[in-house]
C-alpha positions in Angstrom: -0.1 -0.1 -0.2 2.7 2.2 0.8 4.4 1.8 -2.8 1.0 2.1 -4.9 0.7 5.7 -2.1 4.0 6.8 -3.7 3.3 5.9 -6.8 0.3 8.0 -6.9 1.8 10.8 -5.5 4.5 10.4 -7.7 2.2 10.2 -10.8 0.0 13.5 -9.2 3.5 15.5 -9.0 4.4 14.6 -13.0 0.7 15.4 -14.0 1.1 18.9 -11.9 4.4 19.5 -14.0 2.6 18.8 -17.7 3.1 21.9 -20.1 -0.8 22.3 -20.4 -0.1 25.7 -22.6 -1.7 25.3 -26.7 2.1 24.3 -27.9 3.4 25.7 -31.1 1.3 27.9 -32.8 1.1 28.4 -36.6 2.2 31.2 -38.1 -0.6 34.2 -38.8 -0.6 35.7 -41.6 -2.1 39.2 -42.2 -5.4 39.4 -44.4 -4.2 42.3 -45.8 -1.2 40.4 -46.9 -3.6 37.7 -48.5 -6.0 40.3 -50.5 -2.8 42.3 -51.5 -1.7 39.2 -53.1 -5.4 38.3 -55.5 -4.9 39.5 -58.8 -6.9 40.3 -61.6 -4.3 39.6 -63.9 -0.8 38.7 -63.9 2.1 41.2 -64.7 3.2 41.9 -67.9 6.8 40.5 -66.6 5.8 37.1 -65.7 7.7 34.1 -67.8 4.6 32.7 -68.9 3.8 28.6 -68.6 0.2 28.2 -68.8 0.5 24.3 -67.4 -2.8 22.7 -66.1 -3.0 20.9 -63.2 -6.2 18.5 -64.0 -8.8 20.4 -64.9 -8.8 22.6 -61.7 -5.4 25.3 -61.9 -3.5 26.7 -64.3 0.2 27.4 -63.2 0.5 31.0 -65.2 4.3 31.2 -64.8 6.3 33.0 -62.4 8.9 36.0 -61.9 12.2 35.7 -60.2 14.2 38.6 -58.9 17.8 36.7 -59.3 18.7 33.6 -61.2 22.1 33.3 -60.1 22.9 32.4 -56.6 25.8 31.3 -54.2 25.2 28.4 -51.8 23.7 30.0 -48.7 22.7 32.9 -50.7 18.6 33.3 -51.1 16.2 34.6 -54.2 12.5 34.8 -54.3 10.5 33.3 -56.9 7.0 34.3 -57.4 4.2 32.0 -58.8 0.9 32.7 -60.4 -2.1 30.5 -60.0 -5.3 30.4 -61.7 -8.3 28.7 -60.1 -10.5 27.0 -63.0 -12.5 24.9 -60.6 -12.2 24.4 -56.9 -9.4 22.4 -55.0 -11.1 21.9 -52.0 -8.8 21.1 -48.5 -7.8 17.4 -50.2 -4.6 19.4 -51.6 -1.8 21.3 -50.4 0.7 23.3 -52.6 4.4 22.0 -52.4 7.5 22.8 -53.9 11.4 21.4 -53.7 14.5 22.1 -54.9 17.2 19.3 -56.5 20.2 19.1 -58.3 20.6 17.7 -62.1 20.6 13.9 -62.5 22.9 11.4 -60.2 23.9 14.2 -57.9 22.9 14.6 -54.6 21.5 18.2 -53.9 17.8 18.3 -52.7 15.9 20.4 -50.8 12.1 20.2 -49.6 10.1 24.1 -49.3 7.9 24.9 -46.3 5.2 26.5 -47.4 5.3 30.3 -48.4 3.3 33.0 -46.4 0.5 33.2 -49.1 0.2 29.2 -49.0 -0.4 29.4 -45.3 -2.8 32.7 -45.4 -4.7 31.5 -48.7 -4.0 27.8 -49.9 -5.4 25.7 -51.7 -8.7 24.7 -49.6 -10.1 28.2 -49.6 -8.9 28.9 -53.3 -11.9 30.8 -54.9 -12.7 29.7 -59.1 -11.4 32.8 -61.0 -8.8 33.4 -58.4 -5.3 34.4 -59.8 -3.0 34.0 -56.7 0.6 35.4 -56.7 2.6 33.6 -54.5 6.2 35.1 -53.5 8.4 32.3 -52.4 11.7 33.2 -51.0 14.1 30.3 -51.1 17.5 30.1 -49.4 19.8 27.5 -50.7 21.9 25.0 -49.0 25.5 26.3 -47.8 26.7 22.7 -48.6 24.9 22.7 -52.2 27.4 21.0 -54.4 25.8 20.6 -57.6 26.4 23.8 -60.4 22.2 24.3 -60.7 19.0 23.8 -58.4 15.8 23.0 -60.4 12.9 24.4 -58.8 9.5 22.2 -58.8 6.4 23.2 -57.5 2.4 22.1 -58.0 0.0 20.3 -55.9 -0.1 17.1 -53.6 -2.3 15.6 -51.1 -2.6 16.3 -48.1 -0.3 13.6 -45.7 1.1 12.3 -48.8 4.7 12.5 -50.4 4.8 10.2 -53.6 4.9 11.0 -56.9 1.6 9.8 -57.9 -0.1 12.2 -54.9 0.6 15.1 -56.9 -2.2 16.5 -58.9 -0.8 15.5 -62.8 1.0 18.4 -64.1 1.1 18.7 -68.0 2.7 20.1 -71.0 6.6 21.4 -72.1 7.2 22.3 -68.5 5.6 19.6 -66.3 8.0 16.4 -65.2 7.2 13.9 -62.6 3.9 14.9 -62.5 5.2 18.6 -61.2 5.7 22.0 -62.8 9.8 23.1 -63.7 9.2 26.7 -62.8 13.0 27.3 -63.0 16.5 26.1 -62.9 18.5 28.5 -61.0 22.4 28.8 -61.5 24.8 28.6 -58.6 27.7 30.1 -58.6 29.9 27.6 -56.9 32.5 30.0 -57.0 31.4 32.3 -53.8 30.8 29.1 -52.1 30.7 28.8 -48.4 34.4 27.1 -47.3 34.1 23.6 -46.4 35.3 22.7 -42.8 38.9 22.6 -42.3 38.9 25.5 -45.4 39.3 29.2 -45.8 38.2 31.7 -48.9 40.8 34.6 -47.7 38.7 37.8 -49.9 41.2 40.2 -51.1 41.0 43.7 -49.4 38.5 45.9 -50.9 40.6 48.9 -50.1 43.9 50.0 -47.9 44.7 48.9 -44.6 46.8 51.0 -42.0 48.6 48.3 -39.3 47.5 50.0 -36.2 46.0 47.2 -33.9 42.5 48.1 -34.7 41.3 46.9 -38.0 38.8 49.2 -39.2 39.6 50.2 -42.1 38.0 49.7 -45.6 40.5 47.1 -46.4 39.0 44.8 -43.6 35.6 44.6 -44.9 34.1 41.4 -45.7 37.2 39.4 -44.2 36.8 36.2 -43.5 36.5 35.6 -39.5 36.2 32.8 -37.5 36.3 32.2 -33.5 39.4 29.9 -32.5 38.5 26.4 -31.5 40.1 24.7 -28.2 43.0 22.5 -29.1 42.7 19.0 -28.4 44.0 18.0 -25.0 43.7 21.6 -23.8 41.1 23.4 -21.3 39.4 26.2 -22.3 41.8 29.2 -22.5 40.3 32.3 -20.6 38.2 34.0 -23.0 37.8 33.6 -26.7 39.4 34.6 -29.4 38.6 34.9 -33.1 41.0 35.6 -36.2 40.4 37.2 -39.7 42.6 37.3 -43.3 42.7 39.3 -45.9 45.3 40.2 -48.5 46.7 42.5 -51.5 49.6 42.9 -53.6 51.9 43.5 -50.9 50.9 41.6 -47.7 49.5 38.9 -46.2 46.9 40.5 -43.1 45.9 38.9 -40.1 44.3 40.5 -37.2 43.2 38.3 -34.0 41.5 39.4 -30.8 41.9 38.4 -27.8 39.4 37.8 -24.6 41.7 37.3 -21.5 41.3 38.8 -17.8 44.7 37.9 -17.4 46.8 39.3 -20.0 51.2 37.8 -19.3 54.5 38.2 -20.7 57.5 39.1 -19.8 59.1 38.8 -23.2 59.8 42.1 -24.9 62.5 41.4 -27.3 62.7 39.9 -31.1 63.3 36.1 -31.4 62.7 35.9 -27.1 60.7 32.3 -26.7 57.1 34.4 -26.6 55.2 30.8 -26.6 56.7 30.8 -23.3 53.8 33.7 -22.7 50.7 34.6 -23.7 51.1 35.1 -28.1 49.4 34.2 -31.4 51.2 32.4 -33.7 50.6 31.8 -37.7 51.7 28.6 -39.4 52.2 29.0 -43.4 53.0 26.3 -45.8 53.1 28.4 -49.0 53.0 25.4 -51.6 51.1 23.3 -49.3 53.5 20.5 -49.6 53.9 20.0 -45.8 57.6 20.7 -45.8 59.4 24.3 -45.6 56.6 26.6 -44.0 57.3 29.5 -41.6 56.8 29.8 -38.1 55.6 33.8 -37.1 54.4 35.0 -33.5 53.2 38.4 -32.0 52.9 38.8 -28.1 50.9 41.2 -26.0 54.2 43.6 -26.2 54.4 43.6 -29.8 57.4 41.5 -29.7 58.0 39.3 -32.8 59.1 36.0 -33.1 59.8 34.5 -36.9 61.7 31.3 -37.8 61.8 29.0 -41.0 61.7 25.3 -41.0 63.4 24.1 -44.2 61.6 20.5 -43.9 59.6 19.5 -40.6 59.8 20.6 -37.1 62.0 17.4 -36.8 64.6 19.8 -38.2 65.2 23.2 -35.7 63.8 26.1 -37.6 66.3 28.8 -38.6 65.6 31.7 -36.0 68.0 34.1 -38.1 65.7 34.3 -40.6 63.6 37.4 -40.3 60.0 38.0 -41.6 60.0 41.7 -41.7 56.4 41.5 -40.8 54.7 44.5 -39.8 52.8 44.3 -36.6 50.6 46.4 -33.8 49.2 45.9 -30.6 46.3 46.9 -29.0 46.0 46.2 -25.3 43.1 46.1 -23.0 44.6 46.1 -20.0 48.4 45.6 -19.7 50.9 42.8 -19.6 52.0 43.1 -16.3 50.2 41.5 -13.1 48.1 42.7 -10.5 45.9 44.6 -12.8 42.8 44.0 -14.2 42.8 43.4 -18.5 40.0 42.6 -20.9 41.8 41.4 -23.7 44.5 42.4 -26.4 44.6 43.0 -30.4 46.8 42.5 -32.6 47.4 43.2 -36.5 49.8 41.7 -38.8 51.0 42.2 -42.3 53.4 39.5 -43.7 55.1 40.4 -46.8 54.8 37.9 -49.4 58.4 37.1 -49.6 58.4 36.2 -46.4 56.5 32.6 -46.5 59.1 31.7 -48.9 61.4 31.7 -46.0 64.7 30.6 -47.5 63.7 28.7 -50.6 63.6 31.6 -53.2 63.3 28.6 -55.7 59.6 27.6 -53.7 56.8 27.2 -56.8 54.2 29.7 -55.3 52.9 32.5 -57.2 53.6 35.8 -55.4 51.7 37.8 -54.9 49.3 34.8 -55.1 46.5 34.7 -57.9 42.5 34.3 -57.0 42.2 30.7 -57.0 45.7 29.6 -55.6 45.6 27.7 -52.9 48.0 27.2 -49.2 48.2 25.7 -46.2 48.3 27.8 -42.5 46.7 27.9 -39.7 46.6 30.4 -36.9 46.9 29.5 -33.0 46.8 31.7 -29.6 48.7 30.8 -26.8 47.5 31.4 -23.3 48.9 31.5 -20.1 48.3 32.2 -16.3 50.6 34.7 -14.4 52.8 33.0 -11.6 52.1 29.4 -13.3 55.1 28.5 -16.1 53.6 24.9 -16.2 50.1 25.3 -17.6 49.8 26.1 -20.9 45.8 26.1 -23.5 45.7 26.9 -26.8 43.0 27.3 -29.2 43.7 27.4 -33.1 41.4 28.1 -36.4 41.7 24.7 -37.4 41.9 22.7 -34.6 45.4 20.9 -33.6 46.4 18.8 -30.6 48.1 20.3 -27.7 51.3 17.6 -28.6 52.0 19.7 -32.1 51.0 23.4 -32.4 52.8 23.3 -35.7 50.9 20.1 -37.1 51.0 20.4 -40.7 48.7 18.1 -41.3 45.9 19.9 -39.3 46.6 23.4 -41.5 43.6 25.0 -43.1 43.5 24.7 -47.0 43.5 28.3 -47.7 42.2 29.6 -51.1 42.8 33.1 -52.5 39.4 34.8 -53.1 38.5 38.2 -55.0 37.0 41.3 -53.4 33.6 39.5 -54.1 34.6 36.6 -52.9 34.8 33.9 -56.0 38.1 31.4 -55.7 37.7 31.6 -59.6 39.9 33.5 -61.5 38.7 36.2 -64.0 39.4 36.0 -67.5 42.0 37.9 -69.8 40.0 40.8 -71.5 37.4 40.0 -73.8 39.4 40.6 -76.9 42.4 38.5 -76.0 39.9 35.4 -75.1 38.4 35.8 -78.5 41.9 35.8 -80.3 42.9 32.7 -78.3 39.6 31.0 -79.3 40.1 32.0 -82.6 43.8 30.6 -82.9 42.5 27.7 -81.2 39.8 26.3 -83.6 42.5 27.3 -86.6 44.6 24.7 -84.8 42.1 22.3 -84.8 41.1 22.2 -88.4 45.1 21.4 -89.2 47.1 18.1 -89.1 47.8 18.6 -85.7 47.2 17.4 -82.4 43.7 19.3 -82.4 42.5 17.2 -85.3 43.3 14.3 -83.8 41.1 14.4 -81.2 38.3 14.2 -82.9 35.5 16.6 -83.8 33.4 17.5 -81.2 29.8 18.3 -81.9 27.5 21.0 -79.1 24.6 22.1 -79.1 22.9 24.8 -77.2 20.9 25.8 -75.7 18.4 23.4 -73.7 20.9 20.2 -73.1 24.6 20.3 -74.0 25.4 17.7 -76.2 28.9 16.9 -76.7 29.8 14.4 -79.9 33.3 12.6 -80.6 33.7 11.7 -84.2 37.1 10.6 -83.8 36.7 9.2 -80.1 39.7 10.0 -77.6 38.2 7.2 -75.5 37.1 3.3 -77.2 33.7 4.2 -76.8 33.1 7.9 -76.9 31.1 7.7 -80.4 28.3 7.4 -77.7 27.2 11.0 -77.1 28.1 12.9 -73.8 24.8 14.8 -72.4 25.8 17.5 -69.7 22.9 19.6 -68.3 23.2 23.0 -69.4 25.1 25.4 -68.7 27.9 23.5 -67.1 31.0 21.5 -68.6 32.2 19.0 -65.9 35.5 18.2 -66.1 36.4 14.9 -63.4 39.8 15.1 -62.6 41.3 11.7 -60.9 44.1 11.4 -58.3 46.6 10.7 -61.4 45.5 13.8 -63.5 43.7 12.1 -66.0 40.7 14.3 -66.8 37.2 13.0 -67.9 33.9 14.2 -69.2 31.2 12.0 -67.9 33.4 9.0 -67.4 35.1 9.1 -70.8 38.8 10.1 -70.7 40.1 13.4 -72.4 43.7 14.4 -73.2 44.7 18.0 -73.2 44.4 18.6 -76.9 40.5 17.2 -76.9 40.0 18.9 -73.9 41.1 22.4 -75.9 39.1 21.1 -78.7 35.9 20.5 -75.8 36.4 24.2 -74.6 36.7 26.0 -78.0 33.8 23.9 -79.5 32.0 25.2 -76.4 33.2 28.9 -76.1 31.9 29.1 -80.0 28.6 27.9 -78.9 28.1 30.2 -75.6 30.6 31.9 -73.5 28.2 31.7 -70.8 29.1 27.9 -70.1 30.8 27.2 -66.7 33.5 25.1 -66.6 33.3 22.7 -63.4 36.7 21.3 -62.8 35.7 18.6 -60.1 39.1 17.4 -58.3 39.7 14.0 -56.4 41.6 13.4 -53.3 45.4 13.8 -54.9 44.7 15.4 -57.8 47.5 17.8 -58.0 46.8 21.7 -57.6 48.9 21.8 -60.9 46.8 19.9 -63.2 43.8 21.6 -61.6 45.0 25.2 -62.9 46.2 23.6 -66.2 42.6 22.7 -67.0 41.3 26.2 -65.8 44.0 28.0 -67.9 42.6 25.7 -71.0 39.2 26.8 -70.7 40.2 30.7 -69.9 42.3 30.6 -73.1 39.0 29.2 -75.7 37.1 32.5 -74.1 35.4 30.9 -71.0 34.9 33.0 -67.9 32.7 30.9 -65.3 35.3 28.7 -64.2 34.8 27.1 -60.7 36.8 24.3 -58.7 34.9 21.7 -56.5 36.1 19.2 -54.6 34.7 16.0 -54.7 33.4 14.3 -52.1 
């Protein structure tokens, strides 16, 4: 009996704790909003479809604010529906976004405000419904295009056959193909473990403040605690940018205990609070520089000719320019809140003493380096405890950690990592010269005649094939050519190998038909950066300027 009574009391207590509220409420749509989107006629700017859905609804068409967007960006497409017969509560509007065939990119779209406020259950015969829908493309979208499909589907169901059938030239899978959006992969957010370093849009004065126009739009990240370390006191953020003279870094540290006794060049700054940068400019995991600055604006620089297994050359000088702003002091017994450091690294410094290092200086848009930013945190009076955080996470056992460096890609001031083509005149000249060469007896004619048909779908047919079975047509979704580069440097188009001459011919033919064709170089693990650049240069020489590099999953 005691046990039952206890159980009853417990259940009573639990019952009294249950939330008796109404729970999540649907979004309320202002009736005035709905009324303002019921039209007497569609706007003249509409792209006309006139696609019927059975005999109940006609999808009149749509407008779009912009048809090119980067992953993570947004656009608004406005649909126009005409109600012919009552639709009723059985149906709802659906929308989805998907990539080209054989890609995994996909998004289900939630209901628009108009669909929430005036859905098919309340549609009246004769209404013309203006239905604006904002779409945010997933940041990890990898395909060069995204297709928007809309239609009506039975409430509570999800299959293709559950859709009210749409018919006509704009229909597919019983739905309406509303738009195909061009995805600007050149401005996609950097994947994890990578950073796109945007070019400075203006001048920078190294004063420890980083409020110059040149810092506008610079990539920024919060440093993460190193593996095996307790959290440092306070957070730290870092950002990077560049121009023709310098690579710039700005690190802002929150710290209630700023401490370091070191004041001189090449003192062991890592034994106190400091910021460290490691740069492997040719990204070969051998030969790199280590740069340090502490709260007293003392600097340390060292060149490692191979790895840290061989001691660094501390006699080497980077000639970096630094400035620190303290929020407190580096002395004990006071109140501190943090410190900031701004650093300008001359391009020549990244080579250390390796004058023959294969790296372009200043770097060009699309060039890839390896680097990392590390914050070292110490406590006053404690020589043994050390804490660390970094942009790309490192182990406490190795702050240098060449295999943990960021993959750093240089971007232009807009954030694009794809080089812009040379002037249109030179591009056209290159294409013309290439076309002439291809018609003769040189390597161009040996690679085969390639036929490309645009617009719509892009078909490439090799009559004298670079591959054994390439006589079959290669079909790619317009407006993109995807060049798949394997670890051994082989270039393939839809699974068929293309040598250098065949690629050149392909690019020339594509440019001759449509200079807006986008070239996506899909780089597999192990593919050399030099090979990727070579292919991009071939495309540029043919007059194609919409170029992107994508890392294969």
